[in-house]
N, C-alpha and C positions, 0 to 999 in steps of 0.2 A: 497688457501689449502682447501681441503676437511675436512670434519670432523674426517673421518678414519687415513688420514694423519695427523693430527693434533695431535689426539690421541697417534699415534705411535710415532711422533715425540717427543712428550712432555714426554712420559714415557721412553723413549730410553735415554733422556739427564738424566733423574733423575736416572735411573738404572745404567747409565754410573758412575755417581759421586759417588755412594754406593759401586760399585763393585771395584774403585779405592781405596776407603777409607776403605774397610771392606773385600774385596774379596768374597761377594757373586755373585754368577752367576745368570744371568735369562735364562732360556733355550729359544732357538730360536722357534717360533711359526710357523703357517702356513702361506702361503702367498697367494693372489688374483689369481686364476688360468688364464691362457689364454688359450681359446678353439679357434683352427683354424677351420676357415669356408671358403667355396666357395664363390666366388665374386656374382655370381648370383645364382636365384633359376632355371629358366628354361631358356635355351641357346634361345628359340624362342622369350621369352618376351623382348621386346625392351624398355619400359620405363613405369613408374609408378608415377601417382601423386595422392597419398593417400588422399582422402579429409578428413577434421576433421568430416564433417557430411555426411559420405559416403551414407546413405541411401537416399539421395537427388538426387544420380545418378540415380534412378529409375523413377525420374519424377511424383511421385505419390503424390499429396497433402494428402490425406486420412493417406499414411504410415508416411508421416512427422508429422502428426498431433498427430498420436498413439504413436511414437516413442518419440515426445516431452513430451506428457503424461505420459508415463512409466519412462522416467527419472527424471520427477519431483515427481511422486506418488508411485512409486513402494516400497512396503514395505522392500524387501531387501537390495535397497539403502539407506532406512533410517537406517535400522540397521548397515550398512557397516560406514555411516556417523557417527552414533554414536560411533562405535568403533573407528574412527578416534579423536572424542573428548574425548574420554578416554584416548588414547596414547598421546594425546597433554598435558591433566591434569597429567599425570603422569611425561610426561618429565618436565613440568613447576615444579614440585615438585622437580625432580631431579637438576635441575638448581639452586634451592635454596640451595643446599648443598655447593655452591662456596661462600656463605655469611655465617654470625655468626646465631646461634641459640639462644634464650634466653627461659628461663622458671621463674617463680615464684612461691612461696608457702608462705601460710600464716597459723598459728597454733596459737588457744587461748584455755586458759581454766580457768575457775573460781573454786576454792576450798579453802577449810580450813584445818588446820593440826588438829590431833585429839588430841593435847595437849590442856588443859585448859586454856581460856584465848585467843587464837589465833583469829586473825579477818580473815574476807573471803577476801580474796587475788585474783586478775585477772593478767594473763600473757598474752603477745602477742609476738609473734616470727613471723618474716617475712625473706624471702630471696629472692634474686635476680640473677641470675646467667646467664653467657652467656659464649657462646664457640665457636671458630673459628677453622678449621682445616685447616692447612697450605699443599696444595697439592702439596709436594715436588716431588712426583713420579707420579703423572698423575692419580692417582686411581680416584678421583673425575672428571675429564674431562672424563675419560674412560667412567665410569657410565653414564655421561650426554650423552656423543655419542651413548652408545647404545640405551638409552631412545630414542633419536632422530630418531634414526634408525628405532625403533620400531614404531615410528610415520608415516616415509616414508613407512614401510610397510605395515600399516594399510590404507595409502592412495592409495597405489598400489592396496591392498584387495577391496577397493571401486571402485577404476579404472576397475578391473576386474569384479567386479559385474554388472558395466556400461557396458562393452562390450558384458556379456551375455544377460543382458536386452533387450540391443538395437536389438542383432544380433536374440535372441529368437522371439522377438515382429515384426521384418521382416520375420522371416521364417514363423511365425504362419499366418502373414497377407497373405503372398504369398501361403500359403497352402489355406487358406480361398477363396482367388481369383481362385486358382486352380480346388478346388472342385466345386466351383461356375461355373466355366468355363466346367468342365467335366460334370457337371449337364445339362448344356445347351444345349451341344452336343448329351447327351444322350436324352433329351426330344425333340430335333429337330428331331433325327432319329426315335424317337419313333413316332411322328407325322407323318415323312413320310412313316413309315410302316404301320401305322394306316389307311393311305389314300390307301394304295398299298393292304392292307386286304379288304376295301371296294370295290376297283375295281374287285379285285379276287372274292369276293362274289357274284357280279353282272355279271361277266362272268361264275360263275360256275352256277349260276341260269338259264343263257342262255345257258349251255351245251357248252360252249367255254373255260373252264378251268378244270384241274383235281384236284380231291380233295386231292391228295399227295401234289399239288403247296399249296393248302390252309392251310392244316397243318403245312408245312413247314414253311410258313408266319406267321401263327401263333405263333410258337414257336418260331421264331427271334423275334416276337415283344413282347413276354411275356417275354424271356430274358433280352432284353433292358429296360423293366419297372423294372425288378428285380434290376437292378444296380441303379436305382434312390435313394433306401433309404442309401445305402452305401455312397453316395456322401452328402445326406442331414446330416448324422450323421458327417460326417468329417467336413461340414461347422458349425453346432452347437460346434463340439469339439474346433474348431479354435476360435469361437467366445468365449468360456468360457476361453479359454487360454489367449487370448488377454484382456478379463475383468482382470483377474488375474495380467496380467503382467503390468496392467495399474492402479491397486491400487481400482478395482472396485469389486463388489460380481458378481458372474457367471450370475445372473439373472438382473444385472443392466441394465438399457436402456439409457444409457448418450447420448448427441446429435451424439458423433462418432459412437457409437454402433447402433443407430438408422440408421446413414448413411451406415452402412454395410449392415443391414437388408434391409433396402429399395432399395439398389443398387447393381448391380452384374456388376462390372465393369470389364474389362479384367485383365489379369496378368501382374502386372508391371515387366518390364523387365530392366535390367540394360543398361545404354546408355555407348558406348565406351569400351575400352579394360581394362581388370586387368592386370597388369605387375608387376613384383616384385622388380627389382632392386637389390640394395645390401644388403646382409645377415646382415652384421654388422650393416647397419643403419637400417633394417626393421623390422628383427627378434626381435631386443632389443625394440620395440615398445610394444611388448606384456608384460602385466601386471605381469604374471607368472615369466618371465625370470628376469624382474627388481626387482621383489619381492625378487627373490632366490639371486641377486646381494646383496640387502639388508641384508637378512638373514646373509650372508657371512660378510659381513662389521660388523654387530651386533656382531657376536661371535669374529671377530678379537679384536674389543673394549673391549669385556669382556675379553679375553685373555691380553689384556694390563692391565686391572683391576686385574686380578687375578696375574699378575706378579707383580703389585705394592704392593700386600701383602707380598712379599718376604722383604719388606724394613720397616722401622719404620714408625708409624703413629704420626705424630706432631700435638698437639691441644693447643691453647692458651685458658686457663679459666680465668674467672674472676667472682668474687662473692662479694656481698655486703650483710651483715647480720645485723638484728636489734632485740634486745630483750627487752622487758618491762615486768617488773614486778610490775609497779605501773603507775598511771596515770601520776604521776607526772614526769616519766622517759622520757614521750615523748619529744621530742625534745632535748635531753640530748645527747651530742655526743657521752659520754662514752658508750650509749647504743649500738652504731654502731661499726659494724666491716667489714674489706673488705679483699680480698685477689686476686693476679692476678700472673700467672704463667703460665708456661708450663708443657703440659705433653706428655711425648712419650712414647709409647707403641710397642712392637715388637715381634713377634713370632720366633724370633732366636732361642731360647733353642730347638725348635721342629718346623721344617720347613717341616716335612713330610707330614703334612696335606695340608700346602698350595701347595705345589708341585703336591700333589693328584689332588688339584683341577684346577689345571694348564693343567696337563694330561688330565683331564676329559673335560675342555674346549676346548683345543686343539682338541679331539677326535669328540666334537660336530662341530669344525669347519671343520674337514676332511668330516663329512658327510654333513654338507651344500654344501661345494666344490662339492662332489660327485653327491648331488641333482641339483645343478646348472648345472653343465654338462651334465646331463641325460636331463634336462628340456630344455637346448638348443639344443640337438639330437630330443627331441621330437617334437620342435618346427619346426626344419628344415623338420623333416617328414611330419608333419601337413601341413605345407605351400606348399610343392612340391606335396602331394597328392590332396590337395584343387584346387591349380591352374590347375593341370594336368586333374581333375576330370572337372572343368569348361569349359577348352579349349575343350576336348573329346565330351562334352553334347552340345556345340555348334554346333560341327560338325553333331552330331545326329539331333539336331533340324532342321538344314538346308536341311538334307536330307527327314527327315519327313515332312517339308513344300511342297517339290517336291512330295512326296509320296501321301500327302492328295489332292494336285490339280490334280494328274493323277487319283485317285480315283474318283474324283468329275466329271472329263471328261468321266470315263468308266460308271459310273451308269447313266449319260445322253445317251449315246450311248446304253447302255443295255435296257433302257427303249424306247428308239426310234426304236430299232430291235424287242422287244416285242409286241409295237403297230403295227408294218408292219408285224407281223405274221412270222417275220424268226427266231426268238427264243423263248423259253418256258419261263414261270416267273423264273424258277431255277437259270438263269442268272442275272435277277434283285435282286434277294435276295442275290446271292455271291456277286454283285456289291455293294449292301446296307451294308452287312456284312464287305467288305473290307472298304468301307469310314469311317463308324462307328469306325473300329479299327484306322486307319489311323489318323482320327481328334481326338480321344481321346489320343492315343500315341502322338499326335503333342501336345495337352493341357498338358498332363503330362511332355512333355519333357521341354516345356516352363516353367513349375512350377519348374522342376529339375534345369534348368540352372539358374533360378534366384536363388533358394536355393544354388546351388554351389557358385554362386557369394558373396552371404551373407556369406557362410561359408569360402570362401578364404579372404574376408575382417577381419572375426573374428580370422583366423588363422595368419594373419599378424598384427595384434594387435586393430585392428577394432575402437578405437576411441581414440581422443584426445581432451579434451577439458579444455584449459588452467585455471588456478585458482579455478578448480572444482574436478578434478581428478589426478593431481599431474603430471605435465608433466617434470618436470625437474630431469634428473637422480640423483640417491643419491650418486652413486659412477660411478668411469669411469673406463674401464679397459685400460691396457696399456700393 
């Protein structure tokens, strides 16, 4: 039996007993919603095996190392982990309400009466008290359940941060590699254009080329050079973001950062297909949905606690007292006293405030239910969009691969025809421009396809790390 069911059952049993005895009725509260969803995300998606460490599907050891470091050193994750410890400590305190509470007090004074001939006297008074509440109507258990759901909510919040940190690390790494690749493409084309300029200059000096061709080639070369700083800035921006995500200063040069600086590896690409499977199974992997579930469960538990206030609170108290007016009284049993007995308190003469609190709690539960339903709808939309964008980007990438291959063949033919005197250099310039555009668009599409894959994993819940990020659902929809 889940904590929520236990709270509801426990409170309802006690409430039934009092209603039979005294005619006090507890209003019915909200219930867990049932959100209907379709069976799959995309009809063309056949299967999905969501890896616990999805980033390893890219086959890039540097990416694996960066994400491992970010999950262990990110400061936002440290903050989220501290919030879990806070919630756990509060829940531990709430569970202590099941047992007795005790307190002691001591008071002493030394004085003498104002009457003549009186001696200085000392008196000591001590007391030891204990009390225990009999949870007849489930109020304490409901409050404990609410505190435990707060712990689960904190764990889901930490898991949500882990999803964000892992995906942001992967995205920035892919953007870094994409910028490096586009920079390499631009530099290669700039070198080719520079060689063409030298050739044109030689031909121009020999009267075999026109000044117009020279100026066009110069303009194209300078335009290509002008794109280089943009890519260099993107590289530095991605490095700074990765440093922050891995818990390092932006100017840090750790071994991983140095590896990024000294190498320009290709853009990592996702291996295999990303397919969605069942909405019921996969959307609820998302921490935001599970957190929204926990919020409803917490509010239901608080509703049980509020309804328990309609009924009496039964407490058993015990006290031991001691009063010594003289040192000789210490050990004298006549100086000791004790008392044991029950205490019953009830707001029955004025239950309006209790019912108002119940109404407020139920309204907050209704708000949590609405938030949960909207969260599910948003998740469905995000997953549909992410998978669709990834699928379409793969198609675009395949077309751009063929376009780049054709552009490479075109420039080879244009140079050959120019060298044979069949065409002027304008055709070579046009072929160079087409090749640069095709190769740059291909690099950008490869970057986007990897980014779309990361976004899809993030939309699907992104990360499951047992015993670290809370893998067991707090409650179950039926």
